[in-house]
N, C-alpha and C positions, 0 to 999 in steps of 0.2 A: 895166392898162397899166403900172403902176409895177412890178409883179412881173415882167412880161415884160421891161421895160427893165433891171431889176436882174439878171435871169438872163442876158440877152444881153451886157450889159456885163461881168459877171463871167466869162463864158465867153471873151470876147475878151481880157480881161486875162490870164486863165490861159493861153490859147494863145500869147499874145505872150511870156509868161514861159517857156513850154516851148520855143518857137522860139529864144529867146535862150540858154536853157540848152544847146540842142543845137548852135547855131552859134557862140556866144561872140562875137557881133558885133552892132552896131546899125546897121551900114552896109548899106543895101538892096542895093547892087550886089554886095556880097560874099555875098549869100544866094541866088545863082543856083542853079537846079535843086532848090529845096527841095521841090517836088512829087514828085520822084523819090526824094529822101533820106528824107522822112517823109510818105508819102502820106496816112495817116489824119489826122494833124494838119493837113495842108494842106486836106483835104476839110472837116474840122470848122471850120477858120478861114474857109473860103469860105462855108459854110452860116451861120456866125455873122455874117459881114459882110453877107450878103444879108438876114438877119433884121434886122440893124441898119438897113439901107436900107429896111425895111418892104416887102419883096417880097411879092407876092400869095401867100397860103398860109402865110406865116410869122406868128409871134405878134406881131410888131411892126406888122403891117398893120392891126390893129383900131384902133389909135390914129390 
């Protein structure tokens, strides 16, 4: 469970850094259309968020 949490948290922090590097802003309303601009990062961020929420089938569900 601790390894799973560490991996999920590090992926989410990494993707937040990637999104900031691409958009150069921290204001959510200025990040509109990010799914069309960088779809792979958006998909990975969505999967990471669902894993963090312990969605069924993700590694966080065991805990």
